C-alpha positions in Angstrom: 0.0 -0.1 -0.2 1.5 3.3 -1.0 1.8 5.6 1.9 0.6 9.2 1.8 3.6 11.7 1.6 4.4 13.4 4.7 3.8 17.4 5.0 6.4 19.6 6.6 6.2 23.7 6.9 8.8 26.2 6.5 8.6 29.9 7.1 10.8 32.9 5.4 12.3 35.4 7.6 9.7 37.9 8.2 6.7 35.4 8.4 7.9 33.1 11.1 6.1 35.1 13.9 3.0 33.6 12.3 4.4 30.1 10.9 5.2 29.3 14.3 1.5 30.0 15.5 0.2 28.1 12.6 2.5 25.2 13.8 1.4 24.9 16.8 -2.0 24.8 15.6 -1.3 22.0 13.6 1.1 20.2 16.2 3.9 20.1 14.3 7.2 21.7 14.3 8.2 24.3 12.1 11.1 22.9 9.5 14.8 24.0 9.9 16.1 26.5 7.2 19.0 28.4 6.9 19.2 31.6 5.2 22.8 32.8 4.4 23.3 36.8 3.6 26.2 38.1 1.7 27.4 41.6 2.4 26.1 42.8 -1.1 22.4 42.0 0.1 22.5 38.7 -1.8 21.2 35.6 0.4 21.2 31.9 -0.2 18.7 29.4 0.8 19.3 25.6 2.0 16.8 23.3 3.7 18.8 21.8 7.1 16.4 18.5 6.7 15.1 16.0 3.9 12.2 16.8 2.3 12.3 14.5 -0.5 9.1 13.0 -1.0 7.3 15.7 1.1 4.6 17.9 0.9 6.1 21.3 1.9 4.4 24.2 2.6 6.4 27.5 2.4 5.0 30.6 4.7 5.8 33.9 3.5 4.0 37.1 2.8 5.4 39.1 0.6 6.0 42.3 2.7 8.3 44.5 2.4 7.8 43.1 -1.2 10.8 42.8 -2.8 13.3 40.7 -0.6 10.4 38.6 0.9 9.1 37.5 -2.4 13.1 36.6 -3.5 13.2 34.9 -0.6 10.2 33.0 -1.3 11.1 32.4 -4.9 14.5 30.9 -3.6 12.4 28.6 -1.0 10.4 27.0 -3.8 13.4 26.7 -6.4 15.4 24.9 -3.4 12.1 22.6 -2.5 12.0 21.8 -6.1 15.6 20.8 -6.2 15.5 19.0 -3.2 12.4 16.4 -4.9 10.0 17.8 -2.6 6.7 16.0 -3.9 4.8 19.1 -4.2 5.2 22.6 -3.3 2.5 24.7 -1.6 3.3 28.9 -1.4 1.3 30.0 1.8 0.7 33.9 1.4 -1.3 35.0 3.7 -0.7 39.0 2.3 0.0 38.9 -1.4 1.8 42.0 -2.6 2.0 43.8 -6.1 -2.0 43.0 -6.1 -2.7 46.3 -6.6 -1.1 46.6 -9.6 -4.1 43.8 -11.4 -4.7 45.5 -14.7 -3.5 48.7 -16.7 -5.3 51.6 -15.8 -3.0 53.9 -17.9 -0.9 53.1 -20.8 2.6 51.9 -20.7 2.3 50.5 -17.2 3.1 46.5 -16.0 0.4 44.2 -14.7 2.9 43.2 -11.3 0.1 40.6 -9.9 0.4 38.8 -13.1 4.1 39.0 -13.3 4.5 37.6 -10.0 2.2 34.7 -10.8 4.1 33.9 -13.6 7.5 33.9 -11.4 5.7 31.9 -8.6 4.6 29.2 -11.4 8.0 29.3 -13.2 9.7 28.7 -9.6 8.0 25.2 -9.3 4.8 26.0 -6.9 2.0 23.6 -7.3 -0.6 25.1 -5.2 -1.0 28.6 -3.6 -3.0 29.6 -0.5 -3.5 33.0 0.1 -6.0 35.7 1.2 -8.1 38.2 0.7 -6.6 39.4 -2.7 -7.2 43.1 -3.6 -8.9 41.7 -6.4 -10.6 38.3 -7.2 -9.8 37.8 -10.4 -5.8 37.7 -9.8 -6.4 34.0 -9.3 -7.1 33.6 -13.0 -3.8 34.6 -13.3 -2.2 31.4 -12.1 -2.4 28.1 -13.5 -2.2 26.1 -10.4 -4.9 25.7 -8.3 -5.6 28.5 -5.8 -7.4 28.5 -2.5 -8.4 32.3 -1.6 -9.5 32.6 2.1 -11.4 35.6 3.5 -10.4 36.7 6.8 -14.5 37.6 7.2 -14.1 33.9 8.8 -12.6 36.1 12.0 -13.8 38.8 11.3 -17.5 38.0 11.5 -17.1 36.4 14.9 -15.3 39.6 16.1 -18.3 41.9 14.8 -20.7 39.4 16.4 -19.2 40.1 19.9 -19.3 43.6 19.4 -23.3 43.4 19.7 -23.5 47.1 18.1 -27.0 48.0 17.8 -28.0 50.2 14.6 -24.9 48.7 12.7 -24.2 49.7 9.3 -21.7 48.3 7.0 -19.5 50.7 4.7 -17.0 50.8 2.2 -14.3 53.8 2.0 -14.5 53.2 -1.8 -16.6 51.9 -4.6 -14.2 49.1 -5.5 -14.9 47.7 -2.2 -18.2 47.7 -2.5 -18.7 43.9 -3.6 -17.0 43.1 -0.1 -18.6 45.3 2.2 -22.3 44.3 0.6 -21.4 40.6 1.2 -20.9 41.7 5.1 -24.1 43.8 5.0 -26.0 40.6 3.6 -24.8 38.4 6.3 -25.5 40.6 9.3 -29.1 42.1 7.6 -27.6 45.8 7.9 -27.6 48.8 5.1 -24.8 49.2 3.6 -23.1 52.7 2.7 -20.8 54.2 0.4 -18.1 56.5 -0.1 -17.1 58.0 -3.2 -13.5 59.4 -3.4 -11.2 60.7 -5.9 -7.4 61.3 -6.0 -5.2 63.7 -6.3 -2.3 60.9 -6.9 -1.6 57.8 -5.7 -1.9 57.3 -1.6 -3.7 60.9 -1.9 -7.6 61.6 -1.6 -8.6 64.4 -2.9 -11.9 64.7 -2.0 -14.6 62.3 -0.4 -18.5 62.0 -0.4 -21.1 59.4 1.9 -23.8 57.9 0.0 -26.1 56.4 2.5 -27.4 57.5 6.0 -24.9 57.4 9.2 -26.9 59.4 11.0 -26.8 57.9 15.2 -25.5 54.6 13.6 -22.7 52.5 14.7 -20.1 52.0 11.4 -18.2 49.4 10.7 -15.7 50.2 7.5 -14.8 47.1 5.4 -11.5 47.1 3.4 -8.6 44.5 2.3 -5.6 46.5 3.4 -4.7 49.9 5.1 -1.4 51.5 3.5 -1.1 55.3 4.4 -4.7 55.2 6.0 -5.3 58.5 4.4 -9.0 57.0 2.9 -10.0 54.9 5.8 -9.3 58.1 8.6 -11.1 60.8 5.8 -14.1 58.4 5.5 -14.4 57.8 9.4 -14.1 61.6 10.1 -16.2 62.5 7.4 -18.7 59.7 9.0 -18.5 61.2 12.2 -19.0 64.6 10.9 -22.2 63.2 9.3 -23.6 62.0 12.6 -22.5 58.5 13.1 -22.1 57.5 16.8 -18.8 55.0 16.1 -16.5 54.0 13.1 -14.5 50.9 13.6 -12.1 49.9 10.5 -11.8 46.4 9.9 -9.4 45.1 7.3 -7.2 42.3 6.5 -4.0 43.5 5.8 -2.0 46.3 8.0 0.2 47.6 5.5 0.6 50.9 7.8 3.3 52.8 5.9 4.3 56.1 7.7 2.2 58.3 8.9 -0.5 55.6 8.8 -0.4 55.5 12.7 -0.2 58.7 13.5 -3.1 59.3 11.1 -5.2 56.8 13.1 -4.3 58.1 16.6 -5.7 61.9 15.4 -8.9 60.6 13.6 -12.2 59.7 15.1 -11.7 56.1 14.2 -12.9 54.0 17.2 -11.0 51.1 16.7 -9.0 49.4 14.0 -9.2 45.7 13.3 -6.3 43.8 11.2 -5.5 40.5 11.2 -1.5 39.3 11.6 -0.8 38.5 8.0 1.6 41.2 8.3 3.1 42.1 11.5 2.3 45.2 13.3 5.2 46.4 15.9 4.0 50.1 16.7 2.5 51.5 19.6 -1.4 52.4 18.5 -3.8 52.0 21.0 -6.6 52.0 18.5 -5.6 48.8 16.9 -6.5 45.6 17.5 -5.0 42.6 16.1 -6.8 39.2 15.2 -4.9 36.2 14.5 -5.5 33.9 11.3 -3.0 31.1 12.4 -6.0 28.7 13.0 -7.9 29.5 10.2 -4.4 28.8 7.9 -3.9 26.0 10.1 -6.9 24.2 9.3 -6.7 25.2 5.7 -3.3 23.3 5.5 -4.6 20.2 7.1 -7.4 20.4 4.6 -5.4 20.8 1.3 -2.7 18.1 2.8 -6.0 15.7 3.6 -7.6 16.4 0.7 -10.7 17.9 2.0 -12.9 20.5 1.0 -12.4 24.0 2.3 -15.4 25.6 1.5 -16.3 25.8 5.2 -13.8 28.5 5.6 -15.9 30.9 3.8 -18.2 32.6 6.2 -18.7 35.7 4.3 -17.5 35.7 0.7 
């Protein structure tokens, strides 16, 4: 009788904090891997244990983007050359995803390029969460398990037991995501319409919908400089909202995001730990996705369905 190949979990440098939690949930040890850095910034990767014939799960968010992406590509290549049975890239935060189309002439589609790089390197499957655009899944020619942080956020929102709650999107592009939450909780949907002067800078914003005497939950996939989310929160408070909580999957939080959140009318910012957030902000609350990813890894290994993970799509 042919035995099922064992699985092993490894992590890149900056996602080790999450991989350790995932391994604790799985009840396994994090695999041993060595990353040697050279003085010019180049690095090499080697697995310090045999992975021949194993299902290998490589956990690495691509933030900061370039170094972590290159590290992941070398991990994939090393696993392929070490005769792993299959290589599954686990990328909680998929960087470059905002560049998913040509929105003006003579620009790259970075998300497609990254998909090609991962495929050529040798992945057999991708597990990721809350891509900036769902259609990025179609850039891959391997199976993609696209998880949603709503699995953990939904439980947290319920625990707040807010009265007169409304779900809001800080921009029209996120309306589909916010509408899914609104349907799930059976509450109204509010939209913000914004125009940008340039990238990361909001020029003007208007609220479409009633927020008077409402507790607002703003839903987004990521917060970068926090310009949009804080402007939306301040605007809603000025329109009579009782409170505004912002929920986003990925805490990119580039400067001056933290100071903007502190100075804004946002009641609370809720993120997952797909990206580590080390700055001191009393308004930020982090919810771990380790158990969700651990359960998904187990289901993929056991060839079980993962559709039960999709609380809110």
